HTML snippet that shows the backbone in 3Dmol.js (N, CA, C, O; Angstrom):
<script src="https://3Dmol.org/build/3Dmol-min.js"></script>
<div id="view" style="width:600px;height:400px;position:relative"></div>
<script>
const pdb = `
ATOM      1  N   MET A   1     -30.263 -81.809  76.105  1.00  0.00           N
ATOM      2  CA  MET A   1     -31.236 -81.709  75.034  1.00  0.00           C
ATOM      3  C   MET A   1     -32.538 -81.154  75.600  1.00  0.00           C
ATOM      4  O   MET A   1     -33.044 -81.619  76.621  1.00  0.00           O
ATOM      5  N   LYS A   2     -33.061 -80.154  74.914  1.00  0.00           N
ATOM      6  CA  LYS A   2     -34.302 -79.534  75.363  1.00  0.00           C
ATOM      7  C   LYS A   2     -35.505 -80.379  74.949  1.00  0.00           C
ATOM      8  O   LYS A   2     -35.521 -81.019  73.898  1.00  0.00           O
ATOM      9  N   THR A   3     -36.473 -80.350  75.791  1.00  0.00           N
ATOM     10  CA  THR A   3     -37.706 -81.028  75.425  1.00  0.00           C
ATOM     11  C   THR A   3     -38.558 -80.070  74.605  1.00  0.00           C
ATOM     12  O   THR A   3     -38.299 -78.867  74.569  1.00  0.00           O
ATOM     13  N   ALA A   4     -39.547 -80.599  73.967  1.00  0.00           N
ATOM     14  CA  ALA A   4     -40.428 -79.780  73.145  1.00  0.00           C
ATOM     15  C   ALA A   4     -41.153 -78.741  73.992  1.00  0.00           C
ATOM     16  O   ALA A   4     -41.397 -77.622  73.541  1.00  0.00           O
ATOM     17  N   LEU A   5     -41.494 -79.115  75.213  1.00  0.00           N
ATOM     18  CA  LEU A   5     -42.195 -78.181  76.092  1.00  0.00           C
ATOM     19  C   LEU A   5     -41.300 -77.009  76.480  1.00  0.00           C
ATOM     20  O   LEU A   5     -41.755 -75.866  76.523  1.00  0.00           O
ATOM     21  N   ASP A   6     -40.023 -77.291  76.763  1.00  0.00           N
ATOM     22  CA  ASP A   6     -39.079 -76.212  77.088  1.00  0.00           C
ATOM     23  C   ASP A   6     -38.896 -75.279  75.892  1.00  0.00           C
ATOM     24  O   ASP A   6     -38.858 -74.057  76.043  1.00  0.00           O
ATOM     25  N   TRP A   7     -38.783 -75.872  74.706  1.00  0.00           N
ATOM     26  CA  TRP A   7     -38.619 -75.061  73.500  1.00  0.00           C
ATOM     27  C   TRP A   7     -39.844 -74.196  73.261  1.00  0.00           C
ATOM     28  O   TRP A   7     -39.715 -73.021  72.919  1.00  0.00           O
ATOM     29  N   LEU A   8     -41.030 -74.763  73.437  1.00  0.00           N
ATOM     30  CA  LEU A   8     -42.267 -74.013  73.234  1.00  0.00           C
ATOM     31  C   LEU A   8     -42.384 -72.878  74.244  1.00  0.00           C
ATOM     32  O   LEU A   8     -42.796 -71.772  73.893  1.00  0.00           O
ATOM     33  N   LYS A   9     -42.023 -73.146  75.494  1.00  0.00           N
ATOM     34  CA  LYS A   9     -42.076 -72.113  76.524  1.00  0.00           C
ATOM     35  C   LYS A   9     -41.110 -70.975  76.198  1.00  0.00           C
ATOM     36  O   LYS A   9     -41.459 -69.802  76.338  1.00  0.00           O
ATOM     37  N   GLN A  10     -39.890 -71.322  75.762  1.00  0.00           N
ATOM     38  CA  GLN A  10     -38.913 -70.304  75.404  1.00  0.00           C
ATOM     39  C   GLN A  10     -39.397 -69.496  74.200  1.00  0.00           C
ATOM     40  O   GLN A  10     -39.248 -68.274  74.170  1.00  0.00           O
ATOM     41  N   PHE A  11     -39.966 -70.164  73.225  1.00  0.00           N
ATOM     42  CA  PHE A  11     -40.495 -69.480  72.044  1.00  0.00           C
ATOM     43  C   PHE A  11     -41.613 -68.518  72.435  1.00  0.00           C
ATOM     44  O   PHE A  11     -41.664 -67.398  71.925  1.00  0.00           O
ATOM     45  N   TRP A  12     -42.502 -68.931  73.324  1.00  0.00           N
ATOM     46  CA  TRP A  12     -43.636 -68.114  73.753  1.00  0.00           C
ATOM     47  C   TRP A  12     -43.161 -66.870  74.506  1.00  0.00           C
ATOM     48  O   TRP A  12     -43.747 -65.797  74.363  1.00  0.00           O
ATOM     49  N   GLU A  13     -42.116 -67.008  75.297  1.00  0.00           N
ATOM     50  CA  GLU A  13     -41.630 -65.907  76.116  1.00  0.00           C
ATOM     51  C   GLU A  13     -40.650 -64.998  75.384  1.00  0.00           C
ATOM     52  O   GLU A  13     -40.265 -63.958  75.918  1.00  0.00           O
ATOM     53  N   ASP A  14     -40.245 -65.363  74.192  1.00  0.00           N
ATOM     54  CA  ASP A  14     -39.317 -64.552  73.406  1.00  0.00           C
ATOM     55  C   ASP A  14     -39.998 -63.236  73.034  1.00  0.00           C
ATOM     56  O   ASP A  14     -41.080 -63.242  72.446  1.00  0.00           O
ATOM     57  N   GLU A  15     -39.374 -62.119  73.372  1.00  0.00           N
ATOM     58  CA  GLU A  15     -39.994 -60.815  73.154  1.00  0.00           C
ATOM     59  C   GLU A  15     -39.313 -60.001  72.072  1.00  0.00           C
ATOM     60  O   GLU A  15     -39.511 -58.788  72.002  1.00  0.00           O
ATOM     61  N   GLU A  16     -38.528 -60.628  71.238  1.00  0.00           N
ATOM     62  CA  GLU A  16     -37.897 -59.896  70.149  1.00  0.00           C
ATOM     63  C   GLU A  16     -38.957 -59.517  69.125  1.00  0.00           C
ATOM     64  O   GLU A  16     -39.916 -60.252  68.892  1.00  0.00           O
ATOM     65  N   GLY A  17     -38.759 -58.350  68.520  1.00  0.00           N
ATOM     66  CA  GLY A  17     -39.710 -57.891  67.510  1.00  0.00           C
ATOM     67  C   GLY A  17     -39.540 -58.641  66.207  1.00  0.00           C
ATOM     68  O   GLY A  17     -38.598 -59.414  66.028  1.00  0.00           O
ATOM     69  N   LEU A  18     -40.466 -58.399  65.306  1.00  0.00           N
ATOM     70  CA  LEU A  18     -40.367 -59.028  64.001  1.00  0.00           C
ATOM     71  C   LEU A  18     -39.227 -58.401  63.220  1.00  0.00           C
ATOM     72  O   LEU A  18     -39.057 -57.182  63.218  1.00  0.00           O
ATOM     73  N   GLY A  19     -38.462 -59.229  62.568  1.00  0.00           N
ATOM     74  CA  GLY A  19     -37.375 -58.737  61.746  1.00  0.00           C
ATOM     75  C   GLY A  19     -37.845 -58.439  60.338  1.00  0.00           C
ATOM     76  O   GLY A  19     -38.972 -58.754  59.953  1.00  0.00           O
ATOM     77  N   THR A  20     -36.956 -57.828  59.584  1.00  0.00           N
ATOM     78  CA  THR A  20     -37.276 -57.470  58.203  1.00  0.00           C
ATOM     79  C   THR A  20     -37.603 -58.704  57.376  1.00  0.00           C
ATOM     80  O   THR A  20     -38.518 -58.676  56.553  1.00  0.00           O
ATOM     81  N   LEU A  21     -36.873 -59.768  57.586  1.00  0.00           N
ATOM     82  CA  LEU A  21     -37.112 -60.986  56.811  1.00  0.00           C
ATOM     83  C   LEU A  21     -38.511 -61.538  57.049  1.00  0.00           C
ATOM     84  O   LEU A  21     -39.185 -61.944  56.102  1.00  0.00           O
ATOM     85  N   GLU A  22     -38.948 -61.557  58.290  1.00  0.00           N
ATOM     86  CA  GLU A  22     -40.289 -62.062  58.587  1.00  0.00           C
ATOM     87  C   GLU A  22     -41.358 -61.201  57.925  1.00  0.00           C
ATOM     88  O   GLU A  22     -42.325 -61.719  57.367  1.00  0.00           O
ATOM     89  N   ILE A  23     -41.179 -59.884  57.989  1.00  0.00           N
ATOM     90  CA  ILE A  23     -42.149 -58.982  57.345  1.00  0.00           C
ATOM     91  C   ILE A  23     -42.173 -59.217  55.837  1.00  0.00           C
ATOM     92  O   ILE A  23     -43.246 -59.277  55.238  1.00  0.00           O
ATOM     93  N   LEU A  24     -41.009 -59.348  55.226  1.00  0.00           N
ATOM     94  CA  LEU A  24     -40.947 -59.593  53.785  1.00  0.00           C
ATOM     95  C   LEU A  24     -41.592 -60.924  53.418  1.00  0.00           C
ATOM     96  O   LEU A  24     -42.257 -61.021  52.386  1.00  0.00           O
ATOM     97  N   LEU A  25     -41.407 -61.946  54.243  1.00  0.00           N
ATOM     98  CA  LEU A  25     -42.037 -63.233  53.960  1.00  0.00           C
ATOM     99  C   LEU A  25     -43.558 -63.144  54.055  1.00  0.00           C
ATOM    100  O   LEU A  25     -44.266 -63.724  53.232  1.00  0.00           O
ATOM    101  N   ILE A  26     -44.057 -62.427  55.046  1.00  0.00           N
ATOM    102  CA  ILE A  26     -45.506 -62.259  55.189  1.00  0.00           C
ATOM    103  C   ILE A  26     -46.067 -61.515  53.990  1.00  0.00           C
ATOM    104  O   ILE A  26     -47.095 -61.910  53.440  1.00  0.00           O
ATOM    105  N   VAL A  27     -45.404 -60.441  53.579  1.00  0.00           N
ATOM    106  CA  VAL A  27     -45.858 -59.671  52.414  1.00  0.00           C
ATOM    107  C   VAL A  27     -45.815 -60.536  51.161  1.00  0.00           C
ATOM    108  O   VAL A  27     -46.738 -60.487  50.348  1.00  0.00           O
ATOM    109  N   ALA A  28     -44.763 -61.324  50.992  1.00  0.00           N
ATOM    110  CA  ALA A  28     -44.650 -62.186  49.817  1.00  0.00           C
ATOM    111  C   ALA A  28     -45.770 -63.210  49.764  1.00  0.00           C
ATOM    112  O   ALA A  28     -46.314 -63.478  48.692  1.00  0.00           O
ATOM    113  N   VAL A  29     -46.121 -63.784  50.903  1.00  0.00           N
ATOM    114  CA  VAL A  29     -47.219 -64.754  50.943  1.00  0.00           C
ATOM    115  C   VAL A  29     -48.542 -64.079  50.600  1.00  0.00           C
ATOM    116  O   VAL A  29     -49.345 -64.636  49.852  1.00  0.00           O
ATOM    117  N   LEU A  30     -48.775 -62.889  51.139  1.00  0.00           N
ATOM    118  CA  LEU A  30     -50.014 -62.175  50.832  1.00  0.00           C
ATOM    119  C   LEU A  30     -50.108 -61.807  49.357  1.00  0.00           C
ATOM    120  O   LEU A  30     -51.178 -61.918  48.758  1.00  0.00           O
ATOM    121  N   VAL A  31     -49.004 -61.374  48.771  1.00  0.00           N
ATOM    122  CA  VAL A  31     -48.995 -61.042  47.345  1.00  0.00           C
ATOM    123  C   VAL A  31     -49.233 -62.299  46.507  1.00  0.00           C
ATOM    124  O   VAL A  31     -49.974 -62.258  45.525  1.00  0.00           O
ATOM    125  N   ALA A  32     -48.615 -63.404  46.888  1.00  0.00           N
ATOM    126  CA  ALA A  32     -48.815 -64.655  46.153  1.00  0.00           C
ATOM    127  C   ALA A  32     -50.271 -65.101  46.210  1.00  0.00           C
ATOM    128  O   ALA A  32     -50.821 -65.549  45.204  1.00  0.00           O
ATOM    129  N   ILE A  33     -50.893 -64.985  47.368  1.00  0.00           N
ATOM    130  CA  ILE A  33     -52.304 -65.351  47.502  1.00  0.00           C
ATOM    131  C   ILE A  33     -53.175 -64.436  46.643  1.00  0.00           C
ATOM    132  O   ILE A  33     -54.107 -64.898  45.985  1.00  0.00           O
ATOM    133  N   ALA A  34     -52.867 -63.136  46.651  1.00  0.00           N
ATOM    134  CA  ALA A  34     -53.639 -62.192  45.835  1.00  0.00           C
ATOM    135  C   ALA A  34     -53.494 -62.507  44.349  1.00  0.00           C
ATOM    136  O   ALA A  34     -54.466 -62.399  43.601  1.00  0.00           O
ATOM    137  N   ILE A  35     -52.300 -62.894  43.910  1.00  0.00           N
ATOM    138  CA  ILE A  35     -52.092 -63.232  42.500  1.00  0.00           C
ATOM    139  C   ILE A  35     -52.814 -64.525  42.145  1.00  0.00           C
ATOM    140  O   ILE A  35     -53.429 -64.622  41.083  1.00  0.00           O
ATOM    141  N   ILE A  36     -52.745 -65.502  43.013  1.00  0.00           N
ATOM    142  CA  ILE A  36     -53.394 -66.793  42.730  1.00  0.00           C
ATOM    143  C   ILE A  36     -54.909 -66.634  42.632  1.00  0.00           C
ATOM    144  O   ILE A  36     -55.533 -67.199  41.735  1.00  0.00           O
ATOM    145  N   PHE A  37     -55.505 -65.867  43.550  1.00  0.00           N
ATOM    146  CA  PHE A  37     -56.951 -65.719  43.573  1.00  0.00           C
ATOM    147  C   PHE A  37     -57.416 -64.420  42.929  1.00  0.00           C
ATOM    148  O   PHE A  37     -58.513 -63.946  43.223  1.00  0.00           O
ATOM    149  N   ARG A  38     -56.597 -63.833  42.053  1.00  0.00           N
ATOM    150  CA  ARG A  38     -56.882 -62.538  41.422  1.00  0.00           C
ATOM    151  C   ARG A  38     -58.250 -62.514  40.739  1.00  0.00           C
ATOM    152  O   ARG A  38     -59.039 -61.599  40.976  1.00  0.00           O
ATOM    153  N   LYS A  39     -58.534 -63.486  39.912  1.00  0.00           N
ATOM    154  CA  LYS A  39     -59.792 -63.487  39.157  1.00  0.00           C
ATOM    155  C   LYS A  39     -60.993 -63.593  40.092  1.00  0.00           C
ATOM    156  O   LYS A  39     -62.000 -62.916  39.888  1.00  0.00           O
ATOM    157  N   TRP A  40     -60.889 -64.436  41.110  1.00  0.00           N
ATOM    158  CA  TRP A  40     -61.988 -64.588  42.054  1.00  0.00           C
ATOM    159  C   TRP A  40     -62.206 -63.304  42.837  1.00  0.00           C
ATOM    160  O   TRP A  40     -63.350 -62.900  43.046  1.00  0.00           O
ATOM    161  N   ILE A  41     -61.131 -62.652  43.274  1.00  0.00           N
ATOM    162  CA  ILE A  41     -61.241 -61.410  44.042  1.00  0.00           C
ATOM    163  C   ILE A  41     -61.860 -60.308  43.192  1.00  0.00           C
ATOM    164  O   ILE A  41     -62.727 -59.572  43.664  1.00  0.00           O
ATOM    165  N   VAL A  42     -61.420 -60.189  41.939  1.00  0.00           N
ATOM    166  CA  VAL A  42     -61.952 -59.150  41.050  1.00  0.00           C
ATOM    167  C   VAL A  42     -63.430 -59.393  40.774  1.00  0.00           C
ATOM    168  O   VAL A  42     -64.220 -58.450  40.810  1.00  0.00           O
ATOM    169  N   SER A  43     -63.820 -60.626  40.502  1.00  0.00           N
ATOM    170  CA  SER A  43     -65.235 -60.905  40.216  1.00  0.00           C
ATOM    171  C   SER A  43     -66.099 -60.670  41.453  1.00  0.00           C
ATOM    172  O   SER A  43     -67.217 -60.168  41.340  1.00  0.00           O
ATOM    173  N   TRP A  44     -65.589 -61.031  42.639  1.00  0.00           N
ATOM    174  CA  TRP A  44     -66.336 -60.786  43.877  1.00  0.00           C
ATOM    175  C   TRP A  44     -66.522 -59.289  44.107  1.00  0.00           C
ATOM    176  O   TRP A  44     -67.606 -58.844  44.484  1.00  0.00           O
ATOM    177  N   PHE A  45     -65.457 -58.510  43.879  1.00  0.00           N
ATOM    178  CA  PHE A  45     -65.537 -57.073  44.084  1.00  0.00           C
ATOM    179  C   PHE A  45     -66.500 -56.432  43.084  1.00  0.00           C
ATOM    180  O   PHE A  45     -67.286 -55.561  43.457  1.00  0.00           O
ATOM    181  N   GLN A  46     -66.446 -56.852  41.818  1.00  0.00           N
ATOM    182  CA  GLN A  46     -67.356 -56.307  40.812  1.00  0.00           C
ATOM    183  C   GLN A  46     -68.804 -56.659  41.140  1.00  0.00           C
ATOM    184  O   GLN A  46     -69.693 -55.828  40.955  1.00  0.00           O
ATOM    185  N   LYS A  47     -69.054 -57.868  41.622  1.00  0.00           N
ATOM    186  CA  LYS A  47     -70.413 -58.246  42.004  1.00  0.00           C
ATOM    187  C   LYS A  47     -70.880 -57.400  43.188  1.00  0.00           C
ATOM    188  O   LYS A  47     -72.028 -56.956  43.226  1.00  0.00           O
ATOM    189  N   LEU A  48     -69.993 -57.181  44.143  1.00  0.00           N
ATOM    190  CA  LEU A  48     -70.331 -56.375  45.311  1.00  0.00           C
ATOM    191  C   LEU A  48     -70.687 -54.949  44.906  1.00  0.00           C
ATOM    192  O   LEU A  48     -71.693 -54.408  45.364  1.00  0.00           O
ATOM    193  N   ILE A  49     -69.879 -54.343  44.059  1.00  0.00           N
ATOM    194  CA  ILE A  49     -70.137 -52.975  43.601  1.00  0.00           C
ATOM    195  C   ILE A  49     -71.389 -52.937  42.728  1.00  0.00           C
ATOM    196  O   ILE A  49     -72.181 -51.999  42.825  1.00  0.00           O
ATOM    197  N   GLY A  50     -71.575 -53.944  41.877  1.00  0.00           N
ATOM    198  CA  GLY A  50     -72.756 -53.997  41.025  1.00  0.00           C
ATOM    199  C   GLY A  50     -74.032 -54.119  41.842  1.00  0.00           C
ATOM    200  O   GLY A  50     -75.024 -53.453  41.545  1.00  0.00           O
ATOM    201  N   ASP A  51     -74.019 -54.961  42.867  1.00  0.00           N
ATOM    202  CA  ASP A  51     -75.192 -55.101  43.734  1.00  0.00           C
ATOM    203  C   ASP A  51     -75.497 -53.795  44.456  1.00  0.00           C
ATOM    204  O   ASP A  51     -76.658 -53.406  44.579  1.00  0.00           O
ATOM    205  N   ALA A  52     -74.463 -53.125  44.930  1.00  0.00           N
ATOM    206  CA  ALA A  52     -74.670 -51.846  45.624  1.00  0.00           C
ATOM    207  C   ALA A  52     -75.229 -50.810  44.655  1.00  0.00           C
ATOM    208  O   ALA A  52     -76.105 -50.025  45.020  1.00  0.00           O
ATOM    209  N   ASN A  53     -74.725 -50.806  43.422  1.00  0.00           N
ATOM    210  CA  ASN A  53     -75.209 -49.861  42.415  1.00  0.00           C
ATOM    211  C   ASN A  53     -76.680 -50.109  42.097  1.00  0.00           C
ATOM    212  O   ASN A  53     -77.467 -49.165  42.022  1.00  0.00           O
ATOM    213  N   SER A  54     -77.053 -51.374  41.910  1.00  0.00           N
ATOM    214  CA  SER A  54     -78.446 -51.671  41.570  1.00  0.00           C
ATOM    215  C   SER A  54     -79.369 -51.349  42.746  1.00  0.00           C
ATOM    216  O   SER A  54     -80.493 -50.893  42.536  1.00  0.00           O
ATOM    217  N   ASP A  55     -78.911 -51.578  43.980  1.00  0.00           N
ATOM    218  CA  ASP A  55     -79.715 -51.219  45.143  1.00  0.00           C
ATOM    219  C   ASP A  55     -79.921 -49.714  45.213  1.00  0.00           C
ATOM    220  O   ASP A  55     -81.012 -49.251  45.545  1.00  0.00           O
ATOM    221  N   LEU A  56     -78.895 -48.958  44.908  1.00  0.00           N
ATOM    222  CA  LEU A  56     -79.026 -47.493  44.926  1.00  0.00           C
ATOM    223  C   LEU A  56     -79.982 -47.020  43.840  1.00  0.00           C
ATOM    224  O   LEU A  56     -80.783 -46.113  44.067  1.00  0.00           O
ATOM    225  N   LYS A  57     -79.900 -47.637  42.648  1.00  0.00           N
ATOM    226  CA  LYS A  57     -80.795 -47.249  41.559  1.00  0.00           C
ATOM    227  C   LYS A  57     -82.238 -47.590  41.898  1.00  0.00           C
ATOM    228  O   LYS A  57     -83.143 -46.806  41.611  1.00  0.00           O
ATOM    229  N   ASP A  58     -82.466 -48.760  42.512  1.00  0.00           N
ATOM    230  CA  ASP A  58     -83.822 -49.174  42.874  1.00  0.00           C
ATOM    231  C   ASP A  58     -84.420 -48.274  43.942  1.00  0.00           C
ATOM    232  O   ASP A  58     -85.617 -47.990  43.903  1.00  0.00           O
ATOM    233  N   ASN A  59     -83.633 -47.831  44.873  1.00  0.00           N
ATOM    234  CA  ASN A  59     -84.132 -47.019  45.973  1.00  0.00           C
ATOM    235  C   ASN A  59     -84.163 -45.531  45.671  1.00  0.00           C
ATOM    236  O   ASN A  59     -84.638 -44.750  46.496  1.00  0.00           O
ATOM    237  N   SER A  60     -83.670 -45.119  44.514  1.00  0.00           N
ATOM    238  CA  SER A  60     -83.637 -43.689  44.212  1.00  0.00           C
ATOM    239  C   SER A  60     -85.029 -43.148  43.897  1.00  0.00           C
ATOM    240  O   SER A  60     -85.259 -41.946  44.031  1.00  0.00           O
ATOM    241  N   ALA A  61     -85.965 -44.004  43.481  1.00  0.00           N
ATOM    242  CA  ALA A  61     -87.309 -43.547  43.153  1.00  0.00           C
ATOM    243  C   ALA A  61     -88.165 -43.366  44.400  1.00  0.00           C
ATOM    244  O   ALA A  61     -89.199 -42.700  44.350  1.00  0.00           O
ATOM    245  N   VAL A  62     -87.749 -43.947  45.504  1.00  0.00           N
ATOM    246  CA  VAL A  62     -88.515 -43.853  46.740  1.00  0.00           C
ATOM    247  C   VAL A  62     -88.193 -42.527  47.412  1.00  0.00           C
ATOM    248  O   VAL A  62     -87.033 -42.216  47.684  1.00  0.00           O
ATOM    249  N   VAL A  63     -89.234 -41.754  47.673  1.00  0.00           N
ATOM    250  CA  VAL A  63     -89.039 -40.478  48.344  1.00  0.00           C
ATOM    251  C   VAL A  63     -88.929 -40.740  49.842  1.00  0.00           C
ATOM    252  O   VAL A  63     -89.833 -41.330  50.433  1.00  0.00           O
ATOM    253  N   PRO A  64     -87.847 -40.315  50.454  1.00  0.00           N
ATOM    254  CA  PRO A  64     -87.721 -40.550  51.895  1.00  0.00           C
ATOM    255  C   PRO A  64     -88.736 -39.716  52.665  1.00  0.00           C
ATOM    256  O   PRO A  64     -89.079 -38.598  52.282  1.00  0.00           O
ATOM    257  N   CYS A  65     -89.190 -40.282  53.732  1.00  0.00           N
ATOM    258  CA  CYS A  65     -90.179 -39.598  54.545  1.00  0.00           C
ATOM    259  C   CYS A  65     -89.489 -39.046  55.778  1.00  0.00           C
ATOM    260  O   CYS A  65     -88.781 -39.766  56.483  1.00  0.00           O
ATOM    261  N   ALA A  66     -89.699 -37.768  56.029  1.00  0.00           N
ATOM    262  CA  ALA A  66     -89.157 -37.136  57.223  1.00  0.00           C
ATOM    263  C   ALA A  66     -90.359 -36.708  58.069  1.00  0.00           C
ATOM    264  O   ALA A  66     -90.965 -35.668  57.811  1.00  0.00           O
ATOM    265  N   PRO A  67     -90.699 -37.507  59.072  1.00  0.00           N
ATOM    266  CA  PRO A  67     -91.883 -37.156  59.865  1.00  0.00           C
ATOM    267  C   PRO A  67     -91.658 -35.880  60.678  1.00  0.00           C
ATOM    268  O   PRO A  67     -90.561 -35.589  61.155  1.00  0.00           O
ATOM    269  N   SER A  68     -92.722 -35.162  60.803  1.00  0.00           N
ATOM    270  CA  SER A  68     -92.694 -33.954  61.624  1.00  0.00           C
ATOM    271  C   SER A  68     -93.862 -34.059  62.608  1.00  0.00           C
ATOM    272  O   SER A  68     -94.645 -35.006  62.534  1.00  0.00           O
ATOM    273  N   PRO A  69     -93.982 -33.122  63.503  1.00  0.00           N
ATOM    274  CA  PRO A  69     -95.088 -33.211  64.476  1.00  0.00           C
ATOM    275  C   PRO A  69     -96.468 -33.184  63.817  1.00  0.00           C
ATOM    276  O   PRO A  69     -97.429 -33.700  64.388  1.00  0.00           O
ATOM    277  N   THR A  70     -96.581 -32.590  62.625  1.00  0.00           N
ATOM    278  CA  THR A  70     -97.884 -32.484  61.966  1.00  0.00           C
ATOM    279  C   THR A  70     -98.119 -33.536  60.889  1.00  0.00           C
ATOM    280  O   THR A  70     -99.250 -33.699  60.432  1.00  0.00           O
ATOM    281  N   THR A  71     -97.082 -34.251  60.477  1.00  0.00           N
ATOM    282  CA  THR A  71     -97.243 -35.263  59.428  1.00  0.00           C
ATOM    283  C   THR A  71     -96.786 -36.624  59.936  1.00  0.00           C
ATOM    284  O   THR A  71     -96.051 -36.727  60.918  1.00  0.00           O
ATOM    285  N   SER A  72     -97.240 -37.665  59.241  1.00  0.00           N
ATOM    286  CA  SER A  72     -96.880 -39.021  59.606  1.00  0.00           C
ATOM    287  C   SER A  72     -96.323 -39.731  58.387  1.00  0.00           C
ATOM    288  O   SER A  72     -96.698 -39.404  57.260  1.00  0.00           O
ATOM    289  N   CYS A  73     -95.452 -40.678  58.585  1.00  0.00           N
ATOM    290  CA  CYS A  73     -94.888 -41.451  57.478  1.00  0.00           C
ATOM    291  C   CYS A  73     -95.603 -42.778  57.299  1.00  0.00           C
ATOM    292  O   CYS A  73     -95.187 -43.584  56.466  1.00  0.00           O
ATOM    293  N   ALA A  74     -96.650 -43.027  58.041  1.00  0.00           N
ATOM    294  CA  ALA A  74     -97.377 -44.284  57.939  1.00  0.00           C
ATOM    295  C   ALA A  74     -98.047 -44.364  56.557  1.00  0.00           C
ATOM    296  O   ALA A  74     -98.582 -43.370  56.066  1.00  0.00           O
ATOM    297  N   PRO A  75     -98.013 -45.540  55.944  1.00  0.00           N
ATOM    298  CA  PRO A  75     -98.630 -45.702  54.606  1.00  0.00           C
ATOM    299  C   PRO A  75    -100.140 -45.625  54.636  1.00  0.00           C
ATOM    300  O   PRO A  75    -100.785 -45.743  53.595  1.00  0.00           O
TER     301      PRO A  75
END
`;
const viewer = $3Dmol.createViewer("view");
viewer.addModel(pdb, "pdb");
viewer.setStyle({}, {cartoon: {color: "spectrum"}});
viewer.zoomTo();
viewer.render();
</script>
């Protein structure tokens, strides 16, 4: 009978790649999480885009200053 430490060591040293089943399970879990938190994700994304839009609108009236050797951008 293997001890837990032997099993853990063997598991850690196992170099087989991920199989199709493991990939499908990971994708299924991610899709399930996205469906469960769909409303929260959509509202967060809309708030993020809305904040970026309002920041762009607020800053559009400000003329950017490009200093040159003869001019200064100091107020």
